[in-house]
C-alpha positions in Angstrom: 0.0 0.2 0.1 2.9 1.9 1.1 4.6 1.5 -2.1 1.0 2.6 -4.3 0.8 6.0 -2.6 4.6 6.7 -3.5 3.9 5.6 -6.9 1.4 8.2 -7.2 2.9 11.2 -5.3 6.0 10.1 -7.6 3.9 10.6 -11.0 2.0 13.5 -9.8 4.7 15.7 -8.7 6.2 14.3 -12.6 3.4 15.8 -14.6 3.2 18.7 -11.9 7.1 19.4 -12.9 6.6 18.1 -16.4 3.8 20.6 -17.2 4.6 23.7 -15.0 3.9 26.0 -17.9 1.3 24.8 -18.7 0.3 24.7 -14.9 0.9 28.7 -14.2 -1.0 29.8 -17.8 -4.2 27.5 -16.8 -4.0 29.5 -13.2 -3.4 33.0 -14.8 -6.7 32.5 -17.3 -8.5 31.2 -14.4 -7.9 34.3 -12.3 -9.0 36.4 -15.6 -12.0 34.6 -15.4 -11.6 31.7 -18.1 -13.5 28.8 -17.5 -12.6 24.6 -18.5 -15.5 24.0 -21.6 -16.1 20.3 -23.1 -15.4 20.7 -26.9 -15.4 16.8 -27.4 -12.0 15.8 -29.5 -10.9 17.8 -31.3 -7.1 18.4 -33.2 -4.8 20.8 -31.0 -4.7 24.1 -31.2 -0.9 25.7 -32.0 -1.6 29.0 -30.5 -2.7 27.1 -26.9 -0.9 25.4 -23.9 -2.1 22.0 -23.8 -1.4 18.2 -22.0 -3.1 16.7 -25.1 -4.1 12.7 -25.1 -3.3 10.2 -27.9 -4.3 6.3 -28.0 -1.7 3.5 -28.8 -1.7 0.3 -29.5 0.0 -1.8 -27.3 0.8 -4.6 -29.8 1.7 -2.5 -32.5 3.5 1.0 -30.4 1.8 2.9 -33.3 -0.2 5.9 -31.9 -3.1 8.1 -33.5 -2.8 11.9 -33.6 -3.1 13.7 -30.2 -6.1 15.6 -29.3 -7.9 17.6 -26.5 -11.8 17.5 -25.2 -11.9 20.2 -22.6 -10.4 23.4 -23.8 -9.8 27.2 -21.3 -11.7 29.7 -22.7 -13.0 32.7 -21.3 -16.7 33.5 -21.0 -18.2 35.0 -24.1 -20.1 38.3 -23.6 -23.5 37.9 -24.2 -24.5 41.6 -23.7 -26.7 41.8 -20.5 -25.2 44.1 -17.9 
C-alpha cells in the first residue's frame, strides 16, 4: 500500500513539474475569469498550451493523432449587464 501511494505521489509530482508552464498559464487565465469548456475530441490548437491525449496500440506501438477534449476559454459576453 505504501509503495502504491509513493508511486501515485511520484507520478503526480513528475506530471506537475513537466507541465509547469501549462499549469501556470491555467492559473493565470482562471484568475482572469476563464472557464473549462467541453469541446469534444478536437485536434490540438497550435496557439494554446495543452496536455493532449493520444491513443496508442499496445501491440504495434502505433499512435493516433494527439487531441484535446476540454479547452480553457474566456466567457463570452452576451451583452447583458
